[in-house]
N, C-alpha and C positions, 0 to 999 in steps of 0.2 A: 252208062251214066250213073253216078253214085246216088243213092237214096238220100233225101234231105234228112237232116237230124231232127228227130221229133222234139216238139216242145216239152219242156218239163211239166209234169202234172204231179203235184204233191198234195196228198190229202192229210188233214188232221181230223181224227175221229175222237170225239169226246163224249163219254157216256153222260146221260142226263141225270143229275142229282143221284149219282150212282148208289151210294150206300142206302139212301132213303128209298130209292126205287127197288132195290133188292128186298128191303123190308116190306114194301107194299105188296110184293109178290107173296110173301109169307103171310101177311095180314091184309087181305084185300078189302076188309071192312073199313080200313083207314084211308082208302083212295079218296082224294079230294080234300082231306082234312090237313090241318097244319100238324106236321110231325117233325120232331127234332131227334137226331141221333147223337148220343153222347153220354148217356147215363151208364152207370155200372150195372152189374148183374142183378142187383137188388131192385132194379127198375124193369125187370122182365115182365111181360104180360102174364096174368094169372088166369088159368082156365077155370071157369065157374061151373057150378053144378048143373046149370041149364044149358051148358055147351057154349056159352058166349065167353068172350075174354074181357077181363078188366085191365085197362091200361093206366099206367102212371101218367099224371099230368104235371106239366112244367111248374105249375103254381106251388106244388108241394116239395119241389127240389130244394135241398139245403146242402151246400158244398161249394167247391171251387172248380168244378169241372167246366170244360168248354165244349161248344158245339163242334162236332165233326162235320156234319152236313145237315141239311134240312130240306123238306119238300118245298116245291114252289109255292104251295099254299102258305107255308110258314114264312117263307121269304117275303111274302107280301106285307108281313108285319114288321119288317126290318130285321128279321132274325136270320143271321148268316153264319157261315163257318168261322170259327175262331172267337166268337162272342161268348162271354161267360154265361153259363146256364142260369145263374141267378139274375143277371141283367136281362137275359132273354125272357125270363119268367115275368118280368115287369111289362114286356112288350106283348107277349102272347101267353098269358097264364093258362089258357085252356088247351094249349098245344100238347099233343101226346109226346111223351118222352120214352125213347127206346134205348136199350144198351147197344154198344158197338159189338159186331160179330164179324171179326176179320176172317175167320175161317170161311164163312159164306161168301164174303166179298171176294176173297182170292179165288174161290171156286168159279164164281160168275165171271171174274176177270179172265181166267183161263178159257172159259167157254166162248166169250166174245172174241178173244184174240185168235183162237183156233178157227172160228168161223171166218174171220177176215183173211187169215193166211191161206185158207182153202181157195180163195178167189184171187188174192194179190199177195204173193209170198214175201215181198220186200217190205218188212214192217220194222219200225223202230219203236221199241217199248219205252214209253216215257212215264210209266207209273201204273198203278192198279186200274186206272179208268181212262187212260188216253194213250193214243199211238199216232205215229206218222206212217204214211203208206206211200210208196213210190208207184204211181199208176202209169208212168210214162210209156212203158213197153207193154202194158196190158192190151190185148186185142180189142179194138173198137174204142178205146178210151179217147183217142185223138179225134174221133169223128164228131163228138158233141162236147168237147172240153171236159169230159169225165162225168157228165150228168148221169148217164145210164149206169155206169159202174158205181157211182156214188149211191144211187138208189138200190143197186144190187147189194152193196155192202150193208146198208141200213137194214134191208130186208133179211139178210143172212144173220145179222146180229140179233134182230128181233126173233127170228125163228129159233135161234140157238138158246136164247135167254129169256124171251118175253119182255125185254127191256128196250127202250128207245135210246138213240144216240143222235148227236148233231155232227155234221161233217162240213168242213170247208175244203174246197179244192181250188188251188191257185198254182202259179209257177214255182212257189217256194214255201219253205216251212214257216217263215215269219208271217207271211200273209195268210196262210192257211190257218194258223193258230188264231189270228184275229177273226177270220171269217167263220170259224166254227162256233163263235159266240153270237153271230148276227141274228140267228133265227131259232134260238132255243125256246122250248125243247123240241126234239124231233125235226131239226132243221137240216137243210142242204143248201149251201151257198157256194156258187162258183164266181170267180173273179179273174179277170185278165189284167195285164199290166196297164192297158190304156184306161182302166177304170179306177186306178189308184187315187187320182186327184178328186174324183167325184165321191167315192165311197169310203176311202181310208183317211184322207186328210182332215175331214171334219171331226174325227174321233179325238178324245183327249190323248195327249202324249203318253200318259201313264198306262194306256191300254196296250202299248207295245211290250211284249214279253222281254224283260231285261231292263226296263225302266222302273226302278223301285221307288218307294216313297221319298227317300232322300234325294235321288236324282230328279224326281218330279218336282220337288220343292225348289231345287236349284234352278230348274228350267222355268218354273213359275216366277221366280225372282227376276229372271231375264225377260219376262213378258212372253214366254213361250208356253202356250197352254195346249194347243192342238197339235196333232201330227203335221198338219199343214204349216203351222207356225215353225215347227222344227225343220221341215223341208226347206222353208224359205230363209232360215237363219244362216248367217255368215259362217261358213265352215271354219274360218280362222277363230271366230268367237268360241265355237264349240271345242276346238282343239286347245285353246288357251284356258278355258274354264274346266274342262273335264279330262284333259290329257290327250296325248296323240291317239292312243288305241281306242279308248271309249268315245272320245269325241268323233273320230272317224266312223265308228260304228253307228253312233246316233244319226249322223248325216246319211249314211247308207240305208239304215233301217227306215228312216222317214220317207225315203224314196222307194221303199219296197224292195230293196236289193238284198238278197240272201243266197249265197252259193252253197250253203251247207248241204251235204248229201244226206239221204236217209241211211242211218247206220244200223245195220241189223244186229250188231254185237258191239258192246263196249266194256272195257275193263272197269270194275268198280274202283273208285278212288279210296274208299274206306268202308269198313263194316262196323256197326256199333250196336250196342245194347243199352237201354236205359229204362228207368222206372220212376214214376211219380208217386209220391207217398200220399196216403189217405189223410195224414196229418203231418204238420211240420215236425221234423226230427232234429234233435240237438246232437252235435258231434260227440259230446262227452256223456250226457245223460242217457242218450239212446244208442251208445256204442254197441251194446250187446245185440241190438237189432240191425244196426248199419253194417257191422263187420260181416256177418254172413250174407247180407244182401249184396254187397260188392263182390264177395267171393262167388256167389251164384251168377252174377252178371259176367264175371271173368270166365267162368266155366262155360257159360252159354256162348260167349263170344269165341272162345277157343273151339267149341263145337261147330259154330258157324264157319270159321276159317277152314277147319278140316273138311267139312261137308262140301264147301265150295272150291276147295283146292288151292287155298292161298296161305301165305305166311306174311307176317307183318314185322316191320322194323321200327315203327313209331306207335307207341301206346299212349293214349290220352284219356283224361277224365273230363266230365262235364258236370257242373253243379249249378243248380238254380236255387237261390236263397229265398227266404220268406218275403223279401222286398222285390222279388222277380229279377234281381240281378243275376246274370249268367257268367260263370267263370269257367275257363278251360285251361288245362295244363297238359303239356305233351312231354314225352321222354323218348329220345332216339336210342335204340338198343345197338349193341355192337354187331349183331347179326339178326337176320330174319328168324321169326319164331311163330309157332302156332301152339305153343305149350301153355297150358292154363296157369301153371305155377309162375312162369316168367311174366305172363300178362298181369297176374295178380300182384307180383312183386313190383312191377313198373308202375301200376296204378297206385300202390301205396306210396311210392316215391313221389309221384305227382302230387298226391294229397298233402305231403309235407310242405309243399310250397304255397299252400292256400291258408288264409286266415279263416278258421272254422268256428268263429265265435257266434255267428248268426245261425239261425235254424235253417234247415234244408227242406226244399220242396221236391227236388229231383236229383237223382244220381245216375250217371251214365259212364260207360267206358267205351273207348273207340280204338280200333286198329287201323292205322294208316300206313302209307308207304308200302303198299301191297306188292307182292310178287307171286307169280304162279309157282306152285311146288315143282312142276315139271321143269321150270327154268332155273331152279336153284340146285347147286351141287349138294349142299347140306342144308335143308330147310330148318334144321333145329330139332330139338328133342320132341318129336311128335308123340312120344309115348308118355308124356308127362300129364295127360288128362287124368284127373282124379276119378275114381270109380263113382258112377252116378248113384250107386246104392248107398253110399255113405250119407249120413245126415248132414244137413247144412252146417251145424255147429262143429261136427267132426272134421268136415272139409276145411272150415276156417282155421281150426286149430292145427291141421296138418301143414298149413302154410307157414305157421310160426310168425305171422305178420299181423299183429293186432292193428286194425286199420286206424281207429280214431284215438290213439294214445296221445291226447292233447292235454295241455295244462288246464286246470280248472277255469271255467269261463269267467270273464270279467263282468262284474255287475254294472 
């Protein structure tokens, strides 16, 4: 007699206020205080002669940076990720301001993911602080709906990092993502399909991962506010309003249906490099600064492609202007390349198609339409990377492509 197919058990594990929690390990005297992560290196703590540290306060911040994350104590003041630091200073002036330290965050990310894989190897990496885990075939997981294994995962993460996480365990990824937010911080939430109406439908529709602000506003205009409202909506109305694909997905998501597997590996769609300037730069007046900056970005991007084993056929640029407007341009090449010179030349061509009369806040370059080098007969001239020992100005000159050769700005 064949064994019954086990019920799917998918976990979503989300680290609690990850960046801020890593910083609290480093500075335990800040535990319980409102702390904001997002300052530059000039906001690093200063060790004083008496052995204590002096921390920067949000009230003294001047600039246009944004919050990367904040402790739960800071969030109680309405200070959240993405909020401008100067706006946050008005809400929580006494909050401690710390610089971002991605090297440390990546280190702790590796530690918690390794700890999880030692227990449950089928892991889908969704970013630096969250993962999906397939628990279906883990011994004992079916006995209690995954509760014991969920507790074991949380304990393993804490033992490896000293950090807490929140876990949702349900039949699919969509529901688990919702449930991992139910009992933060340090939560563990289990949910079965027969509990969807009671526990999921009262939530706002925008809580579903995949319903953004624009879609939420359109649903609101239709009188659809909760997930339950969405589940009860006429499918024909959703299809006519949102299109066949997205409308059908909205209907299925509201009913908690999601057949996506946990994917342990996925090919990247693109690789990019970008930088935000300390002050707004003008395409003409600051050309001497912008030209080597873009050159450096292209060289770094070429290095990323080579290190990861990819070549690109579409090169693009990203610009954010002083009015926060974002402009992108792309150029498709005749063949795939990982050559810094080719990337730099294509980026320059893209820039010729942009009105550069406004000042710039951000500059980026992107490699898309990726292909693995192993799959290409001739991936392009990979020897074209310029020597890293050359100075930035020398590398820029070597390309022979002055970036911002624009007419004088209009007054």
